[in-house]
C-alpha positions in Angstrom: -70.7 -211.8 63.5 -69.9 -214.9 61.5 -66.3 -216.2 61.4 -66.0 -215.4 57.6 -67.2 -211.8 58.2 -64.8 -211.4 61.1 -61.8 -212.6 59.1 -62.8 -210.4 56.1 -63.2 -207.3 58.3 -59.8 -207.8 60.0 -58.0 -208.3 56.7 -59.6 -205.1 55.4 -58.5 -203.2 58.5 -55.0 -204.5 58.2 -54.8 -203.3 54.5 -56.1 -199.9 55.5 -53.5 -199.6 58.3 -50.7 -200.8 56.0 -51.6 -198.4 53.2 -51.9 -195.5 55.5 -48.4 -196.3 56.9 -46.9 -196.3 53.4 -48.5 -193.0 52.6 -47.5 -191.3 55.8 -43.9 -192.6 55.5 -43.7 -191.4 51.9 -45.0 -187.9 52.8 -42.6 -187.3 55.7 -39.5 -189.0 54.4 -37.2 -188.8 51.4 -37.9 -192.4 50.3 -40.8 -194.8 50.1 -40.7 -198.1 52.1 -40.6 -200.0 48.8 -37.6 -198.0 47.7 -35.7 -198.7 50.9 -36.4 -202.4 50.5 -35.2 -202.3 46.9 -32.1 -200.3 47.9 -31.3 -202.9 50.5 -31.6 -205.7 48.1 -29.5 -203.9 45.5 -26.9 -203.1 48.1 -26.6 -206.7 49.0 -26.2 -207.7 45.3 -23.6 -205.0 44.9 -21.6 -206.3 47.8 -21.8 -209.8 46.5 -20.8 -208.8 42.9 -18.0 -206.7 44.3 -16.6 -209.7 46.1 -16.9 -211.9 43.1 -15.5 -209.4 40.5 -12.2 -207.6 40.7 -10.1 -205.8 38.1 -6.5 -206.8 38.3 -5.1 -203.6 36.8 -6.5 -200.3 35.5 -4.6 -200.6 32.2 -1.7 -202.4 30.5 0.9 -199.8 31.2 3.5 -200.0 34.0 3.2 -197.6 36.9 5.3 -194.5 36.9 8.2 -194.7 39.4 7.5 -191.9 41.8 10.0 -190.7 44.4 8.4 -187.8 46.2 6.6 -186.8 49.3 4.7 -184.1 47.4 1.0 -184.2 48.4 -0.2 -184.8 44.8 2.5 -187.2 43.8 2.3 -189.3 46.9 -1.5 -189.6 46.4 -0.9 -190.7 42.8 1.3 -193.5 44.1 -1.7 -194.7 46.1 -3.8 -194.8 43.0 -1.1 -196.7 41.1 -0.9 -199.2 44.0 -4.7 -199.7 43.9 -4.6 -200.1 40.1 -1.4 -202.2 40.1 -0.6 -200.1 36.9 -0.1 -196.7 35.5 -3.0 -194.3 36.1 -2.1 -190.9 34.6 0.8 -188.5 33.9 -1.3 -185.4 34.4 -2.4 -183.9 37.7 -4.5 -180.8 38.6 -3.2 -178.4 41.1 -4.4 -175.1 42.5 -2.9 -171.6 43.1 -4.0 -168.0 43.7 -2.8 -164.5 43.2 0.1 -162.7 44.9 -0.7 -159.3 46.5 2.8 -158.0 47.2 6.4 -158.4 46.1 7.4 -160.7 48.9 4.4 -162.9 48.3 5.1 -163.0 44.6 8.6 -164.3 45.2 7.6 -166.8 47.8 4.7 -168.2 45.7 6.9 -168.3 42.7 9.6 -170.3 44.5 7.0 -172.8 45.8 5.3 -173.2 42.4 8.7 -173.6 40.7 9.7 -176.4 43.2 6.4 -178.2 42.5 6.7 -177.9 38.7 10.3 -179.2 38.8 9.3 -182.1 41.1 6.4 -183.0 38.8 8.8 -182.9 35.8 11.3 -185.1 37.6 8.6 -187.7 38.1 7.2 -187.5 34.6 4.1 -185.6 35.5 2.5 -182.6 33.7 0.3 -180.2 35.7 -3.0 -178.5 35.0 -2.7 -175.3 37.1 -6.0 -173.8 38.2 -5.6 -170.1 39.2 -8.5 -169.3 41.5 -9.3 -165.6 42.0 -8.2 -165.4 45.6 -5.9 -162.8 47.0 -4.9 -162.6 50.7 -7.5 -165.3 51.5 -10.3 -163.2 50.0 -12.0 -163.1 46.6 -10.5 -161.1 43.8 -13.0 -159.2 41.6 -12.5 -158.6 37.9 -12.6 -154.8 38.5 -9.8 -155.0 41.0 -7.7 -157.2 38.7 -8.3 -155.3 35.5 -7.5 -152.1 37.4 -3.8 -153.2 37.4 -3.2 -153.3 41.2 -1.6 -156.8 40.9 0.2 -156.4 37.6 3.7 -155.9 39.0 3.4 -158.9 41.4 2.0 -161.3 38.8 4.9 -160.4 36.5 7.3 -161.0 39.3 5.6 -164.3 40.2 6.2 -165.7 36.7 9.7 -164.2 36.5 10.6 -166.1 39.7 9.3 -169.3 38.3 11.3 -168.9 35.1 14.4 -167.9 36.9 14.2 -171.1 39.0 14.7 -173.1 35.8 11.1 -174.0 34.8 10.5 -174.2 31.1 7.2 -174.0 29.1 7.2 -177.8 28.8 7.4 -178.2 32.6 4.7 -175.5 33.2 1.8 -177.5 31.8 -1.6 -175.9 31.2 -2.6 -172.7 33.1 -6.3 -172.0 33.7 -7.1 -168.6 35.2 -10.4 -167.5 36.7 -12.2 -171.0 36.6 -16.0 -171.4 36.5 -16.7 -167.6 36.2 -20.4 -168.3 35.4 -21.0 -169.6 39.0 -21.5 -167.7 42.3 -18.1 -169.1 43.6 -16.2 -165.8 43.2 -16.6 -162.1 43.6 -18.4 -161.6 40.3 -21.3 -159.5 41.4 -22.6 -157.4 38.6 -19.8 -158.5 36.3 -20.3 -159.1 32.6 -19.1 -162.2 30.7 -16.7 -159.8 28.8 -15.0 -159.0 32.1 -14.0 -162.7 32.4 -12.6 -162.7 28.8 -10.5 -159.5 29.4 -9.2 -161.0 32.7 -8.1 -164.2 31.0 -6.4 -162.3 28.2 -4.6 -160.1 30.7 -3.3 -163.0 32.8 -2.3 -165.3 30.0 -0.5 -162.5 28.2 1.8 -162.1 31.2 2.2 -165.9 31.4 3.1 -166.2 27.7 5.5 -163.2 27.9 7.6 -165.5 30.2 6.7 -168.8 28.6 5.8 -168.1 24.9 5.1 -171.7 24.1 3.2 -172.3 27.3 -0.4 -173.7 27.2 -3.4 -171.7 28.3 -7.0 -172.8 28.8 -10.4 -171.8 30.2 -12.8 -173.7 32.4 -16.6 -172.9 32.4 -19.4 -174.5 34.3 -22.0 -176.3 32.3 -24.6 -174.5 34.3 -24.7 -170.7 34.3 -25.9 -168.3 37.0 -26.7 -164.7 37.1 -23.6 -162.7 38.2 -25.5 -161.4 41.3 -26.8 -164.8 42.3 -25.1 -165.8 45.6 -27.5 -168.6 46.6 -26.9 -171.1 43.7 -30.7 -171.0 43.2 -31.3 -170.0 39.6 -28.8 -171.8 37.4 -29.6 -172.7 33.8 -28.0 -174.4 30.8 -27.1 -171.5 28.6 -24.9 -170.8 25.6 -21.4 -170.2 26.9 -20.2 -168.2 23.9 -20.7 -164.7 25.6 -17.9 -165.7 28.0 -15.6 -166.6 25.1 -16.2 -164.3 22.2 -13.7 -161.6 23.4 -10.9 -164.1 24.3 -7.7 -163.8 22.4 -7.6 -167.2 20.7 -3.8 -167.0 20.4 -3.6 -167.3 24.2 -6.0 -170.3 24.6 -5.2 -173.8 23.4 -8.2 -175.8 24.8 -11.6 -175.5 26.3 -12.7 -177.1 29.6 -16.2 -177.7 30.8 -17.1 -178.5 34.4 -20.2 -180.4 35.6 -21.0 -182.7 38.6 -23.8 -184.9 39.7 -26.1 -183.6 42.4 -28.8 -184.9 44.8 -31.0 -183.1 47.3 -30.4 -183.7 51.0 -32.2 -186.4 52.9 -34.7 -184.0 54.6 -36.3 -182.9 51.4 -38.2 -184.5 48.5 -35.6 -186.5 46.6 -34.3 -184.8 43.4 -31.2 -185.8 41.6 -29.1 -185.0 38.5 -27.2 -188.2 37.8 -27.3 -188.2 33.9 -23.9 -187.0 32.7 -25.4 -185.7 29.5 -27.4 -183.3 31.7 -24.7 -182.1 34.1 -22.0 -181.9 31.4 -24.0 -180.5 28.5 -21.8 -181.8 25.6 -23.5 -179.6 23.0 -22.5 -176.5 24.9 -18.9 -177.8 25.2 -18.7 -178.3 21.5 -20.2 -174.9 20.6 -17.7 -173.3 23.0 -14.7 -175.2 21.5 -15.9 -174.1 18.0 -16.0 -170.5 19.2 -12.4 -170.8 20.5 -11.4 -172.7 17.3 -9.9 -175.6 19.2 -10.2 -179.3 18.9 -9.1 -179.9 22.5 -11.9 -180.3 25.0 -11.4 -181.4 28.6 -14.0 -182.3 31.2 -13.7 -181.6 34.9 -16.1 -184.0 36.8 -16.4 -186.8 39.2 -18.9 -188.9 41.2 -19.5 -188.7 44.9 -20.0 -191.5 47.5 -21.7 -189.2 50.1 -23.0 -185.7 50.2 -24.0 -183.3 53.1 -21.6 -185.1 55.3 -21.6 -182.3 57.9 -25.1 -183.2 59.0 -26.2 -186.8 59.7 -29.9 -186.0 59.1 -29.2 -184.4 55.7 -26.5 -186.9 54.6 -27.1 -188.8 51.4 -25.1 -191.9 50.3 -25.0 -193.0 46.7 -25.3 -196.7 45.9 -22.4 -198.5 44.1 -24.6 -199.1 41.0 -25.6 -195.4 40.9 -22.0 -194.3 41.2 -20.9 -196.8 38.5 -23.6 -195.5 36.3 -22.5 -191.9 36.7 -19.0 -192.8 35.7 -20.1 -194.8 32.7 -22.3 -191.9 31.6 -19.3 -189.5 31.8 -17.3 -191.8 29.6 -20.2 -192.0 27.1 -20.4 -188.2 27.0 -16.6 -187.9 26.4 -16.8 -190.5 23.6 -19.7 -188.7 22.1 -17.8 -185.4 22.0 -14.8 -187.2 20.6 -16.7 -188.1 17.4 -19.2 -185.2 17.3 -20.3 -184.8 13.7 -17.1 -186.7 12.6 -15.0 -183.7 13.8 -12.6 -185.9 15.8 -12.2 -183.7 18.9 -9.4 -184.6 21.3 -11.2 -185.2 24.6 -9.9 -185.8 28.1 -11.4 -186.2 31.6 -10.1 -184.7 34.8 -11.4 -186.9 37.6 -12.0 -184.8 40.7 -11.6 -187.4 43.4 -10.7 -185.7 46.7 -12.5 -186.5 49.9 -14.0 -183.1 50.8 -16.4 -184.4 53.4 -14.5 -182.5 56.2 -14.8 -179.1 54.3 -17.5 -176.6 53.7 -18.4 -178.6 50.5 -19.2 -181.6 52.7 -18.9 -184.1 49.8 -16.8 -187.2 49.5 -15.6 -187.5 45.9 -12.9 -190.1 46.7 -12.8 -193.9 45.9 -11.0 -195.3 48.8 -13.9 -195.9 51.2 -14.1 -199.7 50.4 -12.8 -202.3 48.0 -16.0 -202.0 46.0 -15.5 -198.3 45.5 -11.9 -199.0 44.4 -13.2 -201.5 41.8 -15.6 -198.9 40.4 -12.7 -196.5 40.1 -10.4 -199.1 38.5 -13.1 -200.0 36.0 -13.5 -196.3 35.1 -9.8 -196.1 34.3 -9.8 -199.4 32.4 -12.8 -198.3 30.2 -11.2 -194.9 29.6 -8.2 -196.6 28.1 -10.4 -198.9 26.0 -12.3 -195.8 24.6 -9.0 -194.0 24.0 -9.9 -191.2 26.4 -7.0 -189.6 28.4 -7.6 -189.1 32.1 -6.0 -186.7 34.5 -6.6 -186.6 38.3 -7.2 -184.2 41.1 -6.5 -185.6 44.6 -3.9 -185.1 47.3 -2.8 -186.3 50.6 
């Protein structure tokens, strides 16, 4: 064999081997070699840009003086320290349902203490009432049957007797995301949700007539008997709202979050805010409730599937920044939808839940670069005149 033929045949063989390696790697992994190389280059660029660019403060307002060891308020202090400024005066908190007289009084006392402490520090709450009772799910049938009526009335009476006013109570949101498999909704109808909301908020407003009520629906809807989160679709939300008493509800909330498949499967992702938030559905729902107030419960994660190293997926800084920018764009778009001037706010869900069943880190304190992304989000929200509330706690 001549030298030229020898060299040519070896080059050809090398190309075949390399191409085969690329194909095999692509088939049996979640990423291509090229994508990994690109991701590494982008990561290095992000680290460099993060080192060169820092936002001094999240906005022009002075931080709220917080004097409290409350888990939510002390966490807000951390955000204000990171921002070197004010962050928000509205925080999301969670509660559930009492199942007996003693529990109603105990839960009422604790909620009253929280609401008064929030008020003393200039903070207003968004209270999410999850359908849990005695650490188990509460069905609409059970609730509508009246078993808990006496205790829920006692719960609110206790809160009021402790000196809480409607202004201190904030916004109350019973039975959140009823169109997902989160709760005991098997074979339930959308109307069951509406009747449950009416029933709960009626008791609430009997004690706090000027109190604020709201509903929170997921942007993606599942069949009531779907327990696997497998068949969700973006459907009209009006069936869940048409039987709600509009005198009880002051605003509409829509919930949507980015998503990515785990590292052991073919990569799929939903990172476009316009997809996971469905602004058109939000506006249609607000129109049904005849309200101009729309709030968005959302966030961006740093890592997902944190309970399994093989399945774990990390989001790049650029992707995370893009998600937050997309959320702001959606909010701004709703704000001026058909020149109707909706009042839009965003609740940033930002708790590190990597150690829970959810196995997702929504927080922003992993690194200085992640803090900068968070600070830029708050700064841009102020520039766009979009109010932001927060969910996180120590």
